[in-house]
C-alpha positions, -999 to +999 in steps of 0.1 A: -461-107-776-446-113-744-483-117-730-487-143-754-456-167-744-465-165-707-501-178-717-489-206-737-467-213-706-490-213-681-515-235-704-487-263-697-497-279-667-457-287-656-446-257-666-471-236-653-468-248-619-432-242-621-435-206-626-458-202-598-434-219-574-409-201-583-427-163-582-438-175-545-401-181-532-388-143-549-419-126-535-429-136-509-462-123-492-462-086-480-472-097-445-444-123-440-418-096-456-425-064-432-429-086-402-388-097-405-376-060-416-379-041-389-377-004-396-349+014-378-359+042-356-351+077-364-328+097-341-349+126-347-388+111-352-410+140-363-447+137-353-470+147-383-503+143-375-518+156-405-497+144-428-520+118-452-504+089-459-494+082-497-491+050-517-466+043-537-466+049-574-437+023-580-453-014-589-440-041-566-425-065-596-395-047-612-374-074-631-352-050-637-336-044-605-317-069-582-334-087-554-325-085-518-322-115-498-347-125-477-335-125-438-347-165-425-371-165-401-355-182-379-332-154-368-338-136-336-354-097-345-340-072-323-374-053-302-373-018-316-374-003-281-340-017-271-318+014-275-295+014-301-258+017-296-244+050-314-223+038-339-189+056-325-194+042-292-190+004-280-196-012-250-160-025-234-155-055-222-152-062-180-115-069-188-105-039-212-072-021-206-086+017-218-106+035-195-139+051-207-133+091-196-163+098-204-183+116-175-219+103-165-245+120-147-253+113-110-273+123-076-257+161-075-246+170-103-264+207-116-276+205-152-289+227-176-311+215-202-320+235-236-347+235-254-341+255-289-364+276-301-391+266-269-373+289-239-403+280-219-388+244-213-356+256-210-339+251-174-314+244-147-318+215-125-300+195-099-298+160-103-319+144-073-304+110-056-328+091-076-313+101-107-343+113-128-352+147-132-385+162-138-390+185-171-424+204-188-445+180-209-428+150-207-423+145-168-396+126-151-368+115-168-341+092-157-307+103-164-283+089-135-255+069-153-260+087-185-233+109-202-249+147-213-249+137-252-267+105-242-289+124-217-297+153-246-309+123-271-333+104-247-349+140-235-354+145-275-370+111-280-393+119-254-401+156-268-406+145-304-442+131-292-453+168-292-425+189-306-416+191-341-379+183-350-369+193-312-333+201-306-321+195-270-290+198-257-279+192-221-247+212-205-226+201-169-229+237-146-211+219-114-206+185-110-208+165-080-183+155-057-165+121-067-170+097-042-146+069-045-136+034-026-094+028-022-093-009-008-062-031-002-025-024+006-028+013+017-024+030+050-061+035+057-083+016+030-120+031+028-147+054+010-138+092+005-151+120-013-128+136-037-136+179-044-128+188-077-107+218-087-118+240-107-156+243-122-176+228-153-204+242-176-193+281-173-159+271-163-150+242-182-119+237-167-125+212-142-097+194-129-111+155-117-090+138-089-063+110-103-056+079-090-022+092-073-044+114-053-070+093-041-042+072-030-020+099-010-059+106+001-060+071+019-022+081+037-004+065+009+001+028+002+020+006+023+052-017+019+036-045+011+018-032-021+022-043-055+019-011-077+023-028-107-011-041-106-030-015-092-069-017-104-091+006-116-129-007-118-153+015-133-190+010-141-200+024-173-234+041-167-261+009-167-236-011-185-211-036-173-180-028-148-148-021-169-115-029-152-077-013-164-049-024-146-022+005-135+016+004-134+025+027-112+058+017-111+066+026-149+043+062-140+075+065-113+102+054-137+093+069-171+065+095-161+042+082-183+006+102-173-020+077-185-010+057-155-029+084-133-061+080-149-088+109-136-115+093-116-153+095-118-178+092-089-183+057-080-149+041-091-130+019-068-088+015-064-077-020-051-040-018-047-028-057-045-002-075-022+026-084-035+040-111-034+073-113-034+092-080-021+123-065-042+143-043-015+161-020-040+126-009-052+107-013-019+134+019-010+122+035-043+090+031-035+085+049+002+100+078-014+069+085-039+045+114-033+021+083-031+037+062-004+025+062+034+040+094+055+070+092+066+068+110+094+038+092+106+042+069+143+045+032+133+046+009+162+070-023+154+083-051+178+125-063+177+128-095+195+161-118+198+192-108+202+189-074+213+195-058+247+161-045+250+138-067+232+103-050+235+081-023+212+093+006+206+074+040+183+089+051+156+087+081+138+107+104+111+127+124+130+126+110+169+116+077+190+094+071+219+109+044+239+095+052+275+124+072+284+150+046+275+186+062+260+208+044+233+230+028+261+228-013+268+225-007+303+189+018+297+187+046+317+171+077+310+190+095+283+173+108+253+169+088+223+199+094+196+184+073+168+168+098+139+162+102+102+140+076+086+127+052+104+144+020+091+156-011+102+186-001+119+172+029+140+144+001+149+178-019+165+192+008+178+162+018+200+163-016+216+199-009+231+218-030+203+224-059+191+248-084+213+277-096+205+260-132+195+238-115+172+235-130+131+227-106+116+232-119+081+197-135+086+175-108+103+139-117+096+115-090+091+079-106+098+049-080+079+015-080+082-008-073+046-043-063+043-051-102+034-046-112+064-015-132+060+023-123+070+053-113+046+088-126+055+117-105+041+151-115+053+181-092+058+220-091+053+228-064+076+263-075+066+261-062+033+253-028+046+279-028+066+304-043+044+294-030+011+268+000+013+239-016+004+215+007+016+184-009+003+194-038+031+183-011+054+146-011+050+119+016+058+099-004+088+059-003+084+033-009+113+032-037+126+063-050+115+079-082+139+123-079+135+140-107+148+178-110+151+184-143+153+213-161+175+246-166+157+262-204+157+294-214+161+300-216+128+294-180+125+306-162+152+339-148+144+360-127+168+370-104+142+340-095+124+322-088+165+354-066+175+344-047+138+307-048+146+311-032+180+324-001+162+290+001+139+255+018+146+240-015+157+260-022+185+246-002+216+273+031+228+284+017+259+279-013+275+275-013+316+298-039+334+308-040+375+342-046+387+342-049+425+370-067+446+404-056+446+405-029+424+417+006+428+383+019+419+358-003+420+323+006+407+304+002+378+321+012+348+306+022+314+327+004+288+324+004+251+309-029+234+328-058+230+354-050+257+374-079+270+380-083+306+412-071+305+405-036+293+372-038+324+401-047+354+422-014+338+393+005+332+387+003+370+420+016+379+438-021+380+445-042+405+452-030+442+490-043+440+495-049+478+463-071+478+448-084+451+454-119+437+464-111+404+463-146+392+425-155+385+390-136+388+354-144+392+331-138+358+297-136+368+274-135+340+232-129+336+222-147+305+195-143+283+168-168+297+176-156+333+200-176+349+234-168+363+264-185+356+299-179+375+334-189+358+368-186+371+392-165+344+430-168+347+443-133+344+470-128+311+469-091+302+494-103+275+463-127+262+450-113+228+409-119+230+402-154+238+372-170+256+396-187+281+417-159+297+403-125+280+368-126+270+347-102+255+324-089+278+286-084+279+263-056+294+256-062+329+286-084+336+304-087+371+341-090+373+351-104+412+389-095+422+399-114+452+424-106+481+452-125+477+469-147+504+489-123+518+464-100+519+438-121+536+462-137+566+471-095+573+432-088+575+429-121+599+459-109+625+443-073+624+405-091+632+424-105+663+443-078+677+419-049+669+391-052+693+428-053+722+438-023+702+407-007+707+403-013+749+438+001+749+428+031+732+398+038+757+422+030+789+449+055+774+421+082+768+408+079+805+442+079+821+453+111+799+423+127+813+428+132+846 
């Protein structure tokens, strides 16, 4: 019945043409269908050269089954030679926030290749620098950049040409040393070879080095580092480079271990430079285990309003200042500054601040690894008045500390007196008092001592000879010039620049003779030779 209907339709020219066109669209030629529908390769192909090829017994045309859609010829066809990514793995993007911790093989690894039920093909191999091992029957196989599982799949595929259902496993017996690069704001950037703790394979308790271990090996981060944006760069086998950002400040505050990622061979750690410096965070960071060693000597320059500007080598427990002590006049005493290598220690080693120093606006210029310079403003009054220890920052190699000069509006006599009692000022200053005083000479006085205090420290005026109305004050200025001015004496006056000024280091106070003393000395100079002659004559005549 069906055949008769088909013959009747085909006998009509128009209906027959339409039926043939529909049949050619739904069922294309067999060669075209095979061309656009490649067969996915099996994960474990089986070589059976003796097995005959069977002809399908089912008919091609089955109207009762749903027809599969045809792939348009314009779509590209994936070549069968391209490796297939397993469904459980994905290729990460270069900006991925998750790091791949799979171990990839490389030169120096010792591995064992197990071929199940073929012991003569099983053996141990050391991966050469080129990354290819030489296996029986199949020859050279490159394994560098592959995980042990990926290497096993590749070897299995190669053995499938000669073996029926090959079962291959690759075990890591001894991993190679981890070679990493540490760059950016660390004390000693460069390439490092990090050893692994424990073992692998027979001893699965291997412990790979971490980011913090690499930073410690590079002698710690600098004070200019931004630990919130540390980058770990890793190349995943033969794939693209993966970059992950680590926040080590979060690790310090919360102790979250995911920030301390284990390293793999070829990793690069980059510590960027901070754009701004938070004093509180910087002080806490300096105490971290991956910070620079506080006992390591560091050279800093101290300039401006200090008694001995220059360069000083500072360590945690002491200082090498070329024999300088903590007095403004210098000398050969031992340095008294000790403790952390802080800003205040550097100022102490430079002899302390001068009375005209402006400690509210101390400037620290710090070089960075990028070639730029960080500028840090410090207010030491907050340390002295409020106890803000964050202002007393840890100095770093190459720092330059500048103590500016106070202006007339910021210079306060009461504050100067208070500042003289702090550790920022020198313990003593040297002042010379000469002339008509009871004990003339060089005196060691407290900083910010006044003119009246210097005269009294010299024993006071010689009442019989001194002119107590005025004295001369000779001062050596920071620019090298010398000034001399007459100061009226008033022992009852408070601190003031006219009658009782504050003395500075190396000032000289000259006390002159009174008028009566000058007259007496003149008469004595006249009669002294005559008295000498009479004395000689008297000695002659008394001798007979």
